[in-house]
py3Dmol code that shows the C-alpha trace and the ligand (Angstrom):
import py3Dmol

protein = """\
ATOM      1  CA  MET A   1     -16.489   8.451 -12.563  1.00  0.00           C
ATOM      2  CA  LEU A   2     -12.854   9.464 -12.003  1.00  0.00           C
ATOM      3  CA  LEU A   3     -11.273   6.088 -12.944  1.00  0.00           C
ATOM      4  CA  LYS A   4     -13.517   4.845 -15.710  1.00  0.00           C
ATOM      5  CA  ASP A   5     -11.926   1.704 -17.298  1.00  0.00           C
ATOM      6  CA  LYS A   6      -8.585   2.273 -15.634  1.00  0.00           C
ATOM      7  CA  VAL A   7      -6.946  -1.036 -14.563  1.00  0.00           C
ATOM      8  CA  ALA A   8      -5.731  -0.950 -10.975  1.00  0.00           C
ATOM      9  CA  PHE A   9      -3.294  -3.617  -9.731  1.00  0.00           C
ATOM     10  CA  ILE A  10      -3.506  -3.477  -5.919  1.00  0.00           C
ATOM     11  CA  THR A  11      -1.227  -5.610  -3.740  1.00  0.00           C
ATOM     12  CA  GLY A  12      -2.470  -6.741  -0.248  1.00  0.00           C
ATOM     13  CA  SER A  13      -5.999  -5.878  -1.213  1.00  0.00           C
ATOM     14  CA  ALA A  14      -7.754  -8.885   0.245  1.00  0.00           C
ATOM     15  CA  SER A  15      -7.755  -6.987   3.614  1.00  0.00           C
ATOM     16  CA  GLY A  16      -7.592  -3.668   5.323  1.00  0.00           C
ATOM     17  CA  ILE A  17      -6.350  -0.526   3.457  1.00  0.00           C
ATOM     18  CA  GLY A  18      -5.804  -2.236   0.122  1.00  0.00           C
ATOM     19  CA  ARG A  19      -9.325  -3.687   0.131  1.00  0.00           C
ATOM     20  CA  GLU A  20     -10.870  -0.280   0.825  1.00  0.00           C
ATOM     21  CA  ILE A  21      -8.860   1.289  -1.965  1.00  0.00           C
ATOM     22  CA  ALA A  22     -10.272  -1.463  -4.264  1.00  0.00           C
ATOM     23  CA  VAL A  23     -13.803  -0.531  -3.072  1.00  0.00           C
ATOM     24  CA  VAL A  24     -13.418   3.171  -3.778  1.00  0.00           C
ATOM     25  CA  PHE A  25     -11.638   2.603  -7.114  1.00  0.00           C
ATOM     26  CA  ALA A  26     -14.320   0.086  -8.235  1.00  0.00           C
ATOM     27  CA  ARG A  27     -17.005   2.716  -7.391  1.00  0.00           C
ATOM     28  CA  GLU A  28     -15.096   5.165  -9.635  1.00  0.00           C
ATOM     29  CA  GLY A  29     -15.235   2.742 -12.539  1.00  0.00           C
ATOM     30  CA  ALA A  30     -11.798   1.023 -12.248  1.00  0.00           C
ATOM     31  CA  LYS A  31     -11.133  -2.523 -13.196  1.00  0.00           C
ATOM     32  CA  ILE A  32      -9.718  -4.148 -10.073  1.00  0.00           C
ATOM     33  CA  VAL A  33      -6.934  -6.738  -9.655  1.00  0.00           C
ATOM     34  CA  ILE A  34      -6.951  -8.091  -6.112  1.00  0.00           C
ATOM     35  CA  ALA A  35      -3.343  -9.338  -5.781  1.00  0.00           C
ATOM     36  CA  ASP A  36      -2.736 -11.003  -2.435  1.00  0.00           C
ATOM     37  CA  LEU A  37      -0.708 -13.760  -0.823  1.00  0.00           C
ATOM     38  CA  ASN A  38      -3.949 -15.134   0.569  1.00  0.00           C
ATOM     39  CA  LYS A  39      -5.412 -17.091  -2.308  1.00  0.00           C
ATOM     40  CA  GLU A  40      -8.891 -17.797  -0.895  1.00  0.00           C
ATOM     41  CA  ALA A  41      -9.342 -14.210   0.338  1.00  0.00           C
ATOM     42  CA  ALA A  42      -8.162 -12.775  -2.977  1.00  0.00           C
ATOM     43  CA  GLU A  43     -10.639 -14.876  -4.936  1.00  0.00           C
ATOM     44  CA  ALA A  44     -13.469 -14.259  -2.508  1.00  0.00           C
ATOM     45  CA  THR A  45     -12.841 -10.482  -2.451  1.00  0.00           C
ATOM     46  CA  ALA A  46     -12.749 -10.415  -6.295  1.00  0.00           C
ATOM     47  CA  ALA A  47     -15.960 -12.432  -6.385  1.00  0.00           C
ATOM     48  CA  GLU A  48     -17.718 -10.010  -4.025  1.00  0.00           C
ATOM     49  CA  PHE A  49     -16.763  -7.106  -6.333  1.00  0.00           C
ATOM     50  CA  VAL A  50     -18.066  -8.902  -9.396  1.00  0.00           C
ATOM     51  CA  LYS A  51     -21.400  -9.554  -7.605  1.00  0.00           C
ATOM     52  CA  THR A  52     -21.761  -5.790  -7.191  1.00  0.00           C
ATOM     53  CA  GLY A  53     -21.210  -5.286 -10.947  1.00  0.00           C
ATOM     54  CA  ALA A  54     -17.625  -4.365 -10.858  1.00  0.00           C
ATOM     55  CA  GLN A  55     -14.951  -5.884 -13.048  1.00  0.00           C
ATOM     56  CA  ALA A  56     -12.459  -7.621 -10.855  1.00  0.00           C
ATOM     57  CA  ILE A  57     -10.057 -10.658 -10.747  1.00  0.00           C
ATOM     58  CA  GLY A  58      -8.154 -12.174  -7.920  1.00  0.00           C
ATOM     59  CA  VAL A  59      -4.554 -13.215  -8.377  1.00  0.00           C
ATOM     60  CA  THR A  60      -2.346 -15.046  -5.900  1.00  0.00           C
ATOM     61  CA  VAL A  61       0.874 -13.167  -5.566  1.00  0.00           C
ATOM     62  CA  ASP A  62       3.687 -13.206  -3.010  1.00  0.00           C
ATOM     63  CA  VAL A  63       5.162  -9.810  -3.662  1.00  0.00           C
ATOM     64  CA  THR A  64       8.681 -11.044  -2.754  1.00  0.00           C
ATOM     65  CA  SER A  65       8.695 -13.528  -5.621  1.00  0.00           C
ATOM     66  CA  GLU A  66       9.721 -12.173  -8.985  1.00  0.00           C
ATOM     67  CA  GLU A  67       8.127 -15.090 -10.743  1.00  0.00           C
ATOM     68  CA  GLN A  68       4.773 -14.685  -8.983  1.00  0.00           C
ATOM     69  CA  VAL A  69       4.694 -10.990  -9.410  1.00  0.00           C
ATOM     70  CA  ASN A  70       5.371 -11.180 -13.114  1.00  0.00           C
ATOM     71  CA  ALA A  71       2.855 -14.025 -13.561  1.00  0.00           C
ATOM     72  CA  GLY A  72       0.144 -12.002 -11.634  1.00  0.00           C
ATOM     73  CA  VAL A  73       0.780  -8.848 -13.646  1.00  0.00           C
ATOM     74  CA  GLN A  74       0.527 -10.900 -16.866  1.00  0.00           C
ATOM     75  CA  LYS A  75      -2.714 -12.406 -15.774  1.00  0.00           C
ATOM     76  CA  ALA A  76      -4.045  -8.923 -15.155  1.00  0.00           C
ATOM     77  CA  VAL A  77      -2.948  -7.726 -18.559  1.00  0.00           C
ATOM     78  CA  ASN A  78      -4.450 -10.772 -20.233  1.00  0.00           C
ATOM     79  CA  ALA A  79      -7.781 -10.158 -18.456  1.00  0.00           C
ATOM     80  CA  PHE A  80      -8.008  -6.348 -18.820  1.00  0.00           C
ATOM     81  CA  GLY A  81      -5.536  -5.389 -21.574  1.00  0.00           C
ATOM     82  CA  GLY A  82      -2.955  -3.344 -19.538  1.00  0.00           C
ATOM     83  CA  ILE A  83      -2.147  -1.697 -16.197  1.00  0.00           C
ATOM     84  CA  ASP A  84      -2.882   1.952 -15.480  1.00  0.00           C
ATOM     85  CA  ILE A  85      -2.503   2.167 -11.682  1.00  0.00           C
ATOM     86  CA  LEU A  86      -0.276   0.191  -9.281  1.00  0.00           C
ATOM     87  CA  ILE A  87      -0.910   0.430  -5.589  1.00  0.00           C
ATOM     88  CA  SER A  88       2.086  -1.283  -3.916  1.00  0.00           C
ATOM     89  CA  ASN A  89       0.354  -1.845  -0.542  1.00  0.00           C
ATOM     90  CA  ALA A  90       1.078  -5.349   0.759  1.00  0.00           C
ATOM     91  CA  GLY A  91       2.839  -5.214   4.142  1.00  0.00           C
ATOM     92  CA  ILE A  92       3.295  -6.733   7.589  1.00  0.00           C
ATOM     93  CA  GLN A  93       4.733  -5.602  10.845  1.00  0.00           C
ATOM     94  CA  ILE A  94       7.364  -7.376  12.968  1.00  0.00           C
ATOM     95  CA  VAL A  95       8.664  -5.579  16.096  1.00  0.00           C
ATOM     96  CA  HIS A  96      11.753  -6.343  18.280  1.00  0.00           C
ATOM     97  CA  PRO A  97      14.362  -4.260  20.025  1.00  0.00           C
ATOM     98  CA  ILE A  98      17.318  -3.905  17.669  1.00  0.00           C
ATOM     99  CA  GLU A  99      19.699  -6.103  19.718  1.00  0.00           C
ATOM    100  CA  GLU A 100      17.210  -8.952  19.573  1.00  0.00           C
ATOM    101  CA  PHE A 101      15.929  -8.454  15.954  1.00  0.00           C
ATOM    102  CA  PRO A 102      16.331 -11.790  14.236  1.00  0.00           C
ATOM    103  CA  PHE A 103      18.172 -11.226  10.942  1.00  0.00           C
ATOM    104  CA  ALA A 104      15.658 -13.515   9.134  1.00  0.00           C
ATOM    105  CA  ASP A 105      12.782 -11.177  10.303  1.00  0.00           C
ATOM    106  CA  TRP A 106      14.723  -8.081   9.165  1.00  0.00           C
ATOM    107  CA  LYS A 107      15.228  -9.694   5.711  1.00  0.00           C
ATOM    108  CA  LYS A 108      11.577 -10.693   5.575  1.00  0.00           C
ATOM    109  CA  MET A 109      10.408  -7.196   6.299  1.00  0.00           C
ATOM    110  CA  LEU A 110      12.671  -5.564   3.686  1.00  0.00           C
ATOM    111  CA  ALA A 111      11.641  -8.207   1.121  1.00  0.00           C
ATOM    112  CA  ILE A 112       7.938  -7.637   1.504  1.00  0.00           C
ATOM    113  CA  HIS A 113       8.045  -3.853   1.652  1.00  0.00           C
ATOM    114  CA  LEU A 114      11.023  -2.987  -0.557  1.00  0.00           C
ATOM    115  CA  ASP A 115      11.540  -6.005  -2.879  1.00  0.00           C
ATOM    116  CA  GLY A 116       7.717  -6.059  -3.250  1.00  0.00           C
ATOM    117  CA  ALA A 117       7.644  -2.414  -4.337  1.00  0.00           C
ATOM    118  CA  PHE A 118      10.572  -2.905  -6.719  1.00  0.00           C
ATOM    119  CA  LEU A 119       9.219  -6.067  -8.306  1.00  0.00           C
ATOM    120  CA  THR A 120       5.612  -4.799  -8.782  1.00  0.00           C
ATOM    121  CA  THR A 121       6.910  -1.501 -10.183  1.00  0.00           C
ATOM    122  CA  GLN A 122       9.182  -3.209 -12.662  1.00  0.00           C
ATOM    123  CA  ALA A 123       6.433  -5.539 -13.774  1.00  0.00           C
ATOM    124  CA  CYS A 124       3.733  -2.901 -14.056  1.00  0.00           C
ATOM    125  CA  ILE A 125       5.715   0.089 -15.474  1.00  0.00           C
ATOM    126  CA  LYS A 126       6.588  -1.779 -18.648  1.00  0.00           C
ATOM    127  CA  HIS A 127       2.902  -1.922 -19.450  1.00  0.00           C
ATOM    128  CA  MET A 128       2.439   1.742 -18.546  1.00  0.00           C
ATOM    129  CA  TYR A 129       5.257   2.675 -20.966  1.00  0.00           C
ATOM    130  CA  ALA A 130       4.083   0.342 -23.681  1.00  0.00           C
ATOM    131  CA  SER A 131       0.529   1.658 -23.662  1.00  0.00           C
ATOM    132  CA  GLY A 132       1.569   5.225 -24.335  1.00  0.00           C
ATOM    133  CA  LYS A 133      -0.980   6.333 -21.731  1.00  0.00           C
ATOM    134  CA  GLY A 134       1.320   6.555 -18.738  1.00  0.00           C
ATOM    135  CA  GLY A 135       0.130   5.583 -15.311  1.00  0.00           C
ATOM    136  CA  SER A 136       0.146   6.233 -11.588  1.00  0.00           C
ATOM    137  CA  ILE A 137       2.247   4.313  -9.047  1.00  0.00           C
ATOM    138  CA  ILE A 138       1.294   4.649  -5.391  1.00  0.00           C
ATOM    139  CA  TYR A 139       3.379   3.195  -2.625  1.00  0.00           C
ATOM    140  CA  MET A 140       1.857   2.646   0.850  1.00  0.00           C
ATOM    141  CA  GLY A 141       4.268   4.249   3.126  1.00  0.00           C
ATOM    142  CA  SER A 142       3.409   5.185   6.708  1.00  0.00           C
ATOM    143  CA  VAL A 143       4.024   8.022   9.192  1.00  0.00           C
ATOM    144  CA  HIS A 144       7.007   5.768   9.728  1.00  0.00           C
ATOM    145  CA  SER A 145       8.325   6.862   6.295  1.00  0.00           C
ATOM    146  CA  LYS A 146       9.105  10.196   8.091  1.00  0.00           C
ATOM    147  CA  GLU A 147       9.221   9.418  11.810  1.00  0.00           C
ATOM    148  CA  ALA A 148      10.599   6.634  14.012  1.00  0.00           C
ATOM    149  CA  SER A 149       9.251   4.498  16.815  1.00  0.00           C
ATOM    150  CA  LYS A 150      11.078   2.154  19.076  1.00  0.00           C
ATOM    151  CA  LEU A 151      11.121  -1.512  18.139  1.00  0.00           C
ATOM    152  CA  LYS A 152      10.293  -0.850  14.512  1.00  0.00           C
ATOM    153  CA  SER A 153      13.744  -0.728  12.904  1.00  0.00           C
ATOM    154  CA  ALA A 154      12.957  -2.801   9.878  1.00  0.00           C
ATOM    155  CA  TYR A 155       9.500  -1.269   9.234  1.00  0.00           C
ATOM    156  CA  VAL A 156      10.855   2.323   9.559  1.00  0.00           C
ATOM    157  CA  THR A 157      13.810   1.643   7.360  1.00  0.00           C
ATOM    158  CA  ALA A 158      11.679   0.013   4.686  1.00  0.00           C
ATOM    159  CA  LYS A 159       8.990   2.741   4.800  1.00  0.00           C
ATOM    160  CA  HIS A 160      11.643   5.516   4.514  1.00  0.00           C
ATOM    161  CA  GLY A 161      13.072   3.589   1.526  1.00  0.00           C
ATOM    162  CA  LEU A 162       9.774   3.817  -0.366  1.00  0.00           C
ATOM    163  CA  ILE A 163      10.132   7.560  -0.490  1.00  0.00           C
ATOM    164  CA  GLY A 164      13.441   7.275  -2.151  1.00  0.00           C
ATOM    165  CA  LEU A 165      12.099   4.757  -4.668  1.00  0.00           C
ATOM    166  CA  ALA A 166       9.037   7.018  -5.524  1.00  0.00           C
ATOM    167  CA  LYS A 167      11.368   9.952  -6.244  1.00  0.00           C
ATOM    168  CA  VAL A 168      13.444   7.919  -8.632  1.00  0.00           C
ATOM    169  CA  ILE A 169      10.413   6.484 -10.438  1.00  0.00           C
ATOM    170  CA  ALA A 170       8.966  10.034 -10.644  1.00  0.00           C
ATOM    171  CA  LYS A 171      12.083  11.086 -12.523  1.00  0.00           C
ATOM    172  CA  GLU A 172      12.438   8.008 -14.701  1.00  0.00           C
ATOM    173  CA  GLY A 173       8.660   7.749 -15.492  1.00  0.00           C
ATOM    174  CA  ALA A 174       8.111  11.386 -16.281  1.00  0.00           C
ATOM    175  CA  ALA A 175       8.937  10.965 -20.002  1.00  0.00           C
ATOM    176  CA  HIS A 176       6.210   8.340 -20.268  1.00  0.00           C
ATOM    177  CA  ASN A 177       3.670  10.180 -18.055  1.00  0.00           C
ATOM    178  CA  VAL A 178       4.155   7.727 -15.224  1.00  0.00           C
ATOM    179  CA  ARG A 179       3.782   9.358 -11.799  1.00  0.00           C
ATOM    180  CA  ALA A 180       4.940   7.913  -8.433  1.00  0.00           C
ATOM    181  CA  ASN A 181       3.755   9.047  -4.984  1.00  0.00           C
ATOM    182  CA  VAL A 182       3.672   7.719  -1.421  1.00  0.00           C
ATOM    183  CA  ILE A 183       0.742   7.764   1.081  1.00  0.00           C
ATOM    184  CA  CYS A 184       1.855   7.916   4.708  1.00  0.00           C
ATOM    185  CA  PRO A 185      -1.045   6.913   6.951  1.00  0.00           C
ATOM    186  CA  GLY A 186      -1.096   7.051  10.701  1.00  0.00           C
ATOM    187  CA  PHE A 187      -2.637   4.189  12.744  1.00  0.00           C
ATOM    188  CA  VAL A 188      -5.559   2.579  10.930  1.00  0.00           C
ATOM    189  CA  ARG A 189      -7.745  -0.142  12.591  1.00  0.00           C
ATOM    190  CA  THR A 190      -6.961  -3.159  10.379  1.00  0.00           C
ATOM    191  CA  PRO A 191      -5.879  -6.641  11.261  1.00  0.00           C
ATOM    192  CA  LEU A 192      -2.211  -5.404  11.108  1.00  0.00           C
ATOM    193  CA  VAL A 193      -2.906  -2.922  13.930  1.00  0.00           C
ATOM    194  CA  ASP A 194      -5.391  -5.057  15.857  1.00  0.00           C
ATOM    195  CA  LYS A 195      -2.572  -7.645  16.193  1.00  0.00           C
ATOM    196  CA  GLN A 196      -0.142  -5.060  17.687  1.00  0.00           C
ATOM    197  CA  ILE A 197      -2.465  -3.739  20.453  1.00  0.00           C
ATOM    198  CA  PRO A 198      -2.306  -6.801  22.795  1.00  0.00           C
ATOM    199  CA  GLU A 199       1.404  -7.395  21.874  1.00  0.00           C
ATOM    200  CA  GLN A 200       2.384  -3.839  22.799  1.00  0.00           C
ATOM    201  CA  ALA A 201       0.292  -4.004  25.990  1.00  0.00           C
ATOM    202  CA  LYS A 202       2.176  -7.052  27.028  1.00  0.00           C
ATOM    203  CA  THR A 203       5.587  -5.689  26.084  1.00  0.00           C
ATOM    204  CA  LEU A 204       4.965  -2.349  27.823  1.00  0.00           C
ATOM    205  CA  GLY A 205       3.059  -3.667  30.757  1.00  0.00           C
ATOM    206  CA  ILE A 206      -0.004  -1.378  30.232  1.00  0.00           C
ATOM    207  CA  THR A 207      -3.610  -1.990  29.167  1.00  0.00           C
ATOM    208  CA  GLU A 208      -4.843  -2.202  25.594  1.00  0.00           C
ATOM    209  CA  GLU A 209      -6.767   1.043  26.151  1.00  0.00           C
ATOM    210  CA  GLN A 210      -3.531   2.728  27.205  1.00  0.00           C
ATOM    211  CA  VAL A 211      -1.754   1.390  24.090  1.00  0.00           C
ATOM    212  CA  ILE A 212      -4.413   3.065  21.952  1.00  0.00           C
ATOM    213  CA  LYS A 213      -4.566   6.361  23.861  1.00  0.00           C
ATOM    214  CA  ASP A 214      -1.074   6.839  25.150  1.00  0.00           C
ATOM    215  CA  VAL A 215       1.007   5.164  22.425  1.00  0.00           C
ATOM    216  CA  MET A 216      -0.786   4.945  19.119  1.00  0.00           C
ATOM    217  CA  LEU A 217      -2.979   8.115  19.111  1.00  0.00           C
ATOM    218  CA  LYS A 218      -0.957  10.226  21.630  1.00  0.00           C
ATOM    219  CA  GLU A 219       0.467  12.694  19.125  1.00  0.00           C
ATOM    220  CA  THR A 220      -2.718  13.117  16.973  1.00  0.00           C
ATOM    221  CA  VAL A 221      -4.666  16.331  17.197  1.00  0.00           C
ATOM    222  CA  ASP A 222      -7.905  14.622  18.236  1.00  0.00           C
ATOM    223  CA  GLY A 223      -7.150  11.113  19.478  1.00  0.00           C
ATOM    224  CA  GLU A 224      -8.720   9.480  16.475  1.00  0.00           C
ATOM    225  CA  PHE A 225      -7.620   6.620  14.258  1.00  0.00           C
ATOM    226  CA  THR A 226      -7.188   7.365  10.503  1.00  0.00           C
ATOM    227  CA  THR A 227      -9.700   5.252   8.579  1.00  0.00           C
ATOM    228  CA  THR A 228      -9.225   3.006   5.579  1.00  0.00           C
ATOM    229  CA  ASP A 229     -11.518   5.364   3.622  1.00  0.00           C
ATOM    230  CA  ASP A 230      -9.322   8.356   4.555  1.00  0.00           C
ATOM    231  CA  VAL A 231      -6.414   6.545   2.991  1.00  0.00           C
ATOM    232  CA  ALA A 232      -8.479   5.409  -0.016  1.00  0.00           C
ATOM    233  CA  GLN A 233      -9.519   9.019  -0.762  1.00  0.00           C
ATOM    234  CA  VAL A 234      -5.835  10.120  -0.923  1.00  0.00           C
ATOM    235  CA  ALA A 235      -5.127   7.176  -3.226  1.00  0.00           C
ATOM    236  CA  LEU A 236      -7.960   8.273  -5.418  1.00  0.00           C
ATOM    237  CA  MET A 237      -6.546  11.810  -5.593  1.00  0.00           C
ATOM    238  CA  PHE A 238      -3.153  10.466  -6.662  1.00  0.00           C
ATOM    239  CA  ALA A 239      -4.590   7.970  -9.084  1.00  0.00           C
ATOM    240  CA  SER A 240      -6.871  10.457 -10.804  1.00  0.00           C
ATOM    241  CA  PHE A 241      -4.645  13.549 -10.759  1.00  0.00           C
ATOM    242  CA  PRO A 242      -4.499  14.768 -14.347  1.00  0.00           C
ATOM    243  CA  SER A 243      -0.859  15.873 -14.757  1.00  0.00           C
ATOM    244  CA  ASN A 244       2.803  15.355 -13.829  1.00  0.00           C
ATOM    245  CA  ALA A 245       2.497  18.287 -11.460  1.00  0.00           C
ATOM    246  CA  LEU A 246       1.833  15.844  -8.622  1.00  0.00           C
ATOM    247  CA  THR A 247       4.699  13.341  -8.675  1.00  0.00           C
ATOM    248  CA  GLY A 248       7.536  12.303  -6.312  1.00  0.00           C
ATOM    249  CA  GLN A 249       5.465  13.393  -3.361  1.00  0.00           C
ATOM    250  CA  SER A 250       4.477  11.857  -0.071  1.00  0.00           C
ATOM    251  CA  VAL A 251       1.250  12.847   1.783  1.00  0.00           C
ATOM    252  CA  VAL A 252       0.748  12.202   5.461  1.00  0.00           C
ATOM    253  CA  VAL A 253      -2.772  11.325   6.483  1.00  0.00           C
ATOM    254  CA  SER A 254      -2.618  10.889  10.271  1.00  0.00           C
ATOM    255  CA  HIS A 255      -4.887  13.212  12.227  1.00  0.00           C
ATOM    256  CA  GLY A 256      -1.881  15.458  12.654  1.00  0.00           C
ATOM    257  CA  TRP A 257       0.324  12.882  14.333  1.00  0.00           C
ATOM    258  CA  PHE A 258       3.117  13.965  12.056  1.00  0.00           C
ATOM    259  CA  MET A 259       3.107  17.456  10.436  1.00  0.00           C
ATOM    260  CA  GLN A 260       5.613  18.317   7.810  1.00  0.00           C
TER     261      GLN A 260
END
"""
ligand_1 = """\
44
NAD
P -3.698 -5.929 6.607
O -2.958 -6.945 7.446
O -5.154 -5.666 6.863
O -3.608 -6.336 5.013
C -2.401 -6.736 4.465
C -2.648 -7.591 3.260
O -1.374 -7.893 2.707
C -3.226 -8.964 3.645
O -4.335 -9.278 2.817
C -2.033 -9.984 3.395
O -2.534 -11.275 2.965
C -1.276 -9.275 2.313
N 0.106 -9.711 2.216
C 0.980 -9.792 3.285
N 2.148 -10.246 2.882
C 2.097 -10.418 1.492
C 2.941 -10.754 0.443
N 4.183 -11.199 0.642
N 2.513 -10.726 -0.867
C 1.189 -10.309 -1.119
N 0.359 -9.887 -0.182
C 0.782 -9.959 1.128
O -2.786 -4.625 6.709
P -3.070 -3.078 6.412
O -3.128 -2.424 7.730
O -4.245 -2.904 5.428
O -1.732 -2.664 5.726
C -1.593 -2.437 4.339
C -0.436 -1.465 4.097
O -0.590 -0.242 4.814
C 0.917 -2.061 4.657
O 2.019 -1.761 3.749
C 1.138 -1.298 5.969
O 2.473 -1.253 6.341
C 0.602 0.026 5.562
N 0.151 0.882 6.728
C -0.789 0.378 7.619
C -1.043 1.227 8.701
C -2.113 0.802 9.774
O -2.171 1.475 10.771
N -2.864 -0.236 9.533
C -0.517 2.490 8.861
C 0.371 2.815 7.932
C 0.767 2.078 6.897
"""
view = py3Dmol.view(width=600, height=400)
view.addModel(protein, "pdb")
view.setStyle({"model": 0}, {"cartoon": {"style": "trace"}})
view.addModel(ligand_1, "xyz")
view.setStyle({"model": 1}, {"stick": {}})
view.zoomTo()
view.show()
């Protein structure tokens, strides 16, 4: 088991990519904190993990709230004694052309993706420093941390920002053996993407099949979606990597959509 008794605080893990990371980490022996805005889903997900013999708790956290983030991290520490891994993953998508982008939506996007990453980092890193064992912080970026698409000004800005944050945390955290890295997935079939397919079909005046083939997967090497498990395996690599050799990095997992 690669993560035996490590405590993993995973935001947005009641659904999609975060949930799959929790599944893979639990299988590797980690104690899981399902931290999500959706209270019922967080508790139900944690209960499912417990049924399978894993150690897990659900905490209701809006990652844009300093108070809720600090309270959620404290609950995790009370339950499991510390934090070894943070996966800052909670995220949403809002698309508009720049000239119509409501300022409130722009601020909401930056708050969830960037304030959320800042607040969870600040809350968790103190425990990583205090334990003397260090830790691994993983930000959920996107191909949009490196590449742009029309209509996604807020998302692309926020996802690029995470790479800057990870590089700073890599430098500040090194003395305490805290590493920080970013995973940059291509399109993954989760509720976040399923919602975009009919929306884009309507905006672009094309079929849903065309959105998938000609927009989302057009630049991949094989026309395939990245899976939640693909992303979880990269998270496992970052979380279990044994030294500071792998820090301040970003890895794209996108079927070749973006090659660096
Ligand atoms: P998802 O919609 O399946 O899950 C997102 C989860 O985040 C949900 O459980 C939701 O309740 C939670 N959440 C939303 N706002 C929150 C908040 N303020 N505080 C706490 N929790 C909140 O989405 P997903 O596709 O699994 O996306 C997870 C992450 O992966 C996001 O950061 C997203 O940008 C990123 N990502 C997704 C894709 C993709 O194609 N699906 C690609 C690249 C990156």
